[in-house]
C-alpha positions in Angstrom: -17.8 15.6 158.5 -15.3 12.8 158.9 -11.6 12.9 159.1 -9.6 10.5 156.9 -6.5 10.0 154.9 -5.4 9.0 151.4 -3.6 5.7 151.5 -1.1 6.4 148.7 1.6 7.6 151.2 1.9 4.0 152.4 3.0 2.2 149.2 4.6 -0.7 151.1 1.8 -1.4 153.6 -1.2 -3.6 153.1 -4.7 -2.0 153.4 -5.3 -4.0 156.5 -2.1 -2.6 158.1 -3.0 1.0 157.1 -6.6 0.6 158.4 -5.4 -0.8 161.7 -3.0 2.1 162.2 -5.4 4.8 161.0 -8.2 3.5 163.3 -5.9 3.4 166.3 -4.8 7.0 165.6 -8.4 8.2 165.4 -9.0 8.5 161.7 -12.5 7.5 160.6 -12.4 7.0 156.9 -10.0 6.1 154.1 -9.6 7.3 150.5 -8.2 4.1 149.1 -5.6 4.2 146.3 -6.8 2.1 143.3 -4.3 2.4 140.6 -3.8 -0.7 138.4 -1.4 -3.1 140.2 2.1 -2.8 138.8 1.2 0.4 136.8 4.8 1.6 136.9 3.8 5.2 137.4 7.0 7.2 138.0 5.7 10.3 139.8 5.6 10.4 143.6 2.5 9.1 145.4 1.1 7.5 142.2 0.8 4.0 141.0 -0.2 2.7 144.5 -2.8 -0.1 144.6 -4.5 -0.9 147.8 -7.6 -2.2 146.1 -8.2 -4.6 143.3 -10.9 -3.0 141.2 -11.9 -6.5 139.8 -12.2 -7.9 143.4 -12.9 -5.1 145.9 -14.4 -7.2 148.6 -11.1 -7.8 150.5 -10.8 -4.0 150.8 -14.3 -3.8 152.3 -13.4 -6.5 154.8 -10.2 -4.7 155.8 -11.9 -1.5 156.6 -14.8 -3.2 158.3 -12.4 -5.1 160.6 -11.2 -1.8 161.9 -14.4 0.1 162.1 -13.6 2.5 159.2 -15.5 3.6 156.1 -14.5 4.5 152.6 -14.5 8.2 151.8 -13.7 7.6 148.1 -11.7 5.4 145.7 -8.7 7.2 144.3 -7.2 7.0 140.8 -5.4 10.1 139.5 -4.1 9.5 136.0 -3.9 11.9 133.1 -7.3 11.4 131.6 -6.4 13.8 128.7 -3.0 12.2 127.9 -1.7 13.2 124.5 -1.1 9.6 123.7 -4.4 8.1 122.7 -3.5 4.6 123.9 -2.5 5.9 127.4 -5.6 8.0 127.5 -7.9 5.1 126.8 -6.0 2.9 129.3 -6.7 5.5 131.9 -10.4 5.7 131.0 -10.8 2.0 131.1 -9.3 1.7 134.5 -11.4 4.7 135.7 -14.5 2.9 134.5 -13.4 -0.2 136.4 -12.8 1.9 139.5 -16.4 3.4 139.2 -17.8 -0.1 139.0 -15.8 -1.2 142.0 -17.1 1.8 143.9 -20.6 0.9 143.1 -20.1 -2.6 144.3 -18.7 -1.3 147.6 -21.5 1.3 148.1 -18.9 4.1 147.8 -20.5 7.1 146.0 -17.3 9.1 145.2 -14.4 8.4 142.9 -11.6 11.0 143.0 -9.5 11.6 139.9 -7.9 14.2 137.6 -9.4 15.8 134.5 -5.9 15.6 133.0 -4.3 17.7 130.3 -2.2 17.6 127.2 0.6 19.9 128.4 1.6 20.7 124.8 -1.8 22.2 123.9 -3.3 25.6 124.9 -6.0 25.9 127.5 -8.7 26.4 124.8 -7.5 23.3 123.0 -7.6 21.3 126.2 -11.1 22.5 127.0 -12.1 21.3 123.5 -10.5 17.9 124.3 -12.3 17.8 127.6 -15.6 18.4 126.0 -14.9 15.5 123.6 -13.5 13.0 126.1 -15.2 13.6 129.4 -19.0 13.5 128.9 -19.1 9.7 128.3 -17.1 9.2 131.5 -19.5 11.3 133.6 -22.5 9.6 132.0 -20.9 6.2 132.9 -20.4 7.3 136.5 -23.9 8.7 136.8 -25.4 5.5 135.4 -23.7 3.6 138.2 -24.7 6.1 140.9 -21.2 7.5 141.4 -20.0 11.1 141.7 -16.7 12.0 140.1 -14.6 14.4 142.2 -11.8 16.1 140.2 -8.8 17.4 142.1 -7.5 20.9 141.4 -3.8 20.2 141.4 -2.2 21.8 138.3 0.3 18.8 138.2 3.2 21.1 137.3 6.3 20.1 139.2 9.1 19.8 136.6 10.2 20.6 133.1 8.9 17.3 131.8 5.4 18.7 132.3 6.1 21.9 130.4 4.4 24.1 129.4 1.0 23.5 130.8 1.1 20.8 133.4 -0.9 17.6 133.2 -4.2 18.7 134.9 -6.4 21.4 133.4 -8.7 21.9 136.4 -6.6 24.2 138.5 -8.6 27.5 138.8 -12.1 28.8 139.4 -12.4 30.2 135.9 -11.6 26.8 134.4 -13.9 25.0 136.9 -16.8 27.2 135.7 -16.1 26.2 132.1 -15.9 22.5 132.9 -19.1 22.6 134.9 -20.8 24.6 132.1 -19.7 21.9 129.6 -20.9 19.1 131.9 -23.7 20.5 134.2 -24.4 17.0 135.5 -24.7 17.1 139.3 -22.6 13.9 139.6 -19.5 15.9 138.4 -17.7 18.0 141.0 -14.6 18.8 143.0 -12.2 17.2 145.3 -11.0 20.5 146.7 -7.4 20.9 147.9 -6.7 24.3 149.3 -2.9 23.9 149.1 -2.9 24.3 145.3 -4.8 27.6 145.7 -2.4 29.0 148.2 0.6 29.1 145.8 -1.6 30.5 143.0 -2.7 33.3 145.4 -6.4 32.2 145.0 -8.7 32.7 148.0 -9.6 29.2 149.1 -12.4 30.4 151.5 -14.1 32.1 148.6 -13.7 29.0 146.5 -15.6 27.0 149.1 -18.5 29.4 149.0 -18.5 29.9 145.2 -18.5 26.2 144.4 -20.5 24.9 147.4 -22.7 22.6 145.4 -19.8 21.1 143.5 -17.6 20.1 146.5 -17.9 16.3 146.9 -14.6 15.5 148.7 -11.8 17.6 150.3 -8.1 17.0 150.5 -6.2 18.3 153.5 -2.7 19.2 152.4 -0.8 22.3 153.4 1.5 24.6 151.4 4.6 26.6 152.3 5.8 29.3 149.9 9.5 29.5 149.9 10.0 33.3 149.7 13.7 33.0 148.6 12.6 30.6 145.8 9.8 32.9 144.8 12.3 35.8 144.7 14.7 33.8 142.5 12.2 32.2 140.1 9.1 34.4 140.2 5.5 33.5 139.5 6.3 32.7 135.9 8.0 29.5 137.1 4.5 28.3 138.1 5.6 27.2 141.5 8.8 25.4 140.5 11.4 26.3 143.1 9.1 27.8 145.6 5.9 25.7 146.3 6.6 23.3 149.2 3.8 20.8 150.1 3.5 20.4 153.8 1.6 18.4 156.4 -1.6 20.2 157.6 -0.6 22.7 160.3 2.9 23.2 159.0 2.1 25.5 156.1 0.1 28.6 155.3 -3.5 27.3 155.1 -5.7 28.7 157.9 -7.4 25.5 158.6 -9.9 27.0 161.1 -11.1 29.4 158.4 -11.2 26.7 155.7 -13.1 24.2 157.8 -15.4 27.0 159.0 -16.3 27.7 155.4 -17.0 24.0 154.8 -19.4 24.0 157.8 -21.0 27.2 156.5 -22.0 25.6 153.2 -23.2 22.4 154.9 -20.5 20.1 153.6 -20.9 16.8 155.3 -18.4 14.7 153.4 -14.8 13.7 154.2 -11.7 15.7 154.8 -8.9 13.4 153.6 -5.3 14.1 154.6 -3.0 13.9 151.6 0.6 13.4 152.6 3.2 14.9 150.2 5.6 16.4 152.8 9.2 15.4 152.0 10.2 16.2 155.6 8.1 13.2 156.7 9.3 10.6 154.3 12.0 8.0 154.3 10.5 5.3 156.5 7.2 4.2 157.8 7.7 5.9 161.2 8.2 9.3 159.6 5.2 9.0 157.4 3.0 8.0 160.4 4.4 11.0 162.3 3.3 13.3 159.5 -0.2 11.9 159.6 -0.2 12.2 163.4 0.6 15.9 163.2 -2.2 16.4 160.6 -4.6 14.5 162.9 -3.8 16.7 165.9 -4.1 19.8 163.7 -7.5 18.9 162.2 -9.2 16.8 164.9 -10.3 19.8 167.1 -12.0 21.3 164.0 -13.8 18.3 162.6 -16.7 16.7 164.4 
């Protein structure tokens, strides 16, 4: 396994600057954010572009200068957006990201399945079966594996009632993989999103061993006072607190042990969404340094 990071937490840094700092810190690989330049995405940690999908060679050169590799290209839009135009725009850029990954020799593209938050789960599964098979076929034709992340994308009332990402639980993953059994379609597994749903993340590793293509390292703290006030029906609002690995409730030794047990040999990519380590570059770097010191003894 290799230890890396997702570059989206450095929106104001160049890829060369990120690569230089990451290599000096000890990271080995980068999951490079590849949103469209100037996308204007409003949510946190989105809309960051460290790679031009039409001209990815400068990104390759930046990583090579500092002895790093790509773990994946990262583009996390709503691929089931209720607006057909927005949905097709996301699909078009996802296809460009897949082609860019092929050009770079990177075999994983990380993304979201997406969701229409105003539709029921069965309706969204039907929409998935309609929209996603051509995307997976396109990826497979280019030798690329699609790794979908399991974040429900439910952080505020604007995403009510269903959130903007369908692929949040084992039961749903099974239905997605039954609909698209292609071996190029799998998971970018983030244990933090399972913690606040009270889902066993170790068991998830074993149950979906052959579908785990990439791993996100993000921790999760459950605010017990917030949980008391809002309850589980709030779907995490008011009590799920993303943290830097080592500062939350994930038992990283057990999670990494499970990854070793299934023979996972891909990347563990630190995803920084901890508000306590935001505000300036030094604070962001401090967060990644804590994550590195937490995970480095476990990843070899």
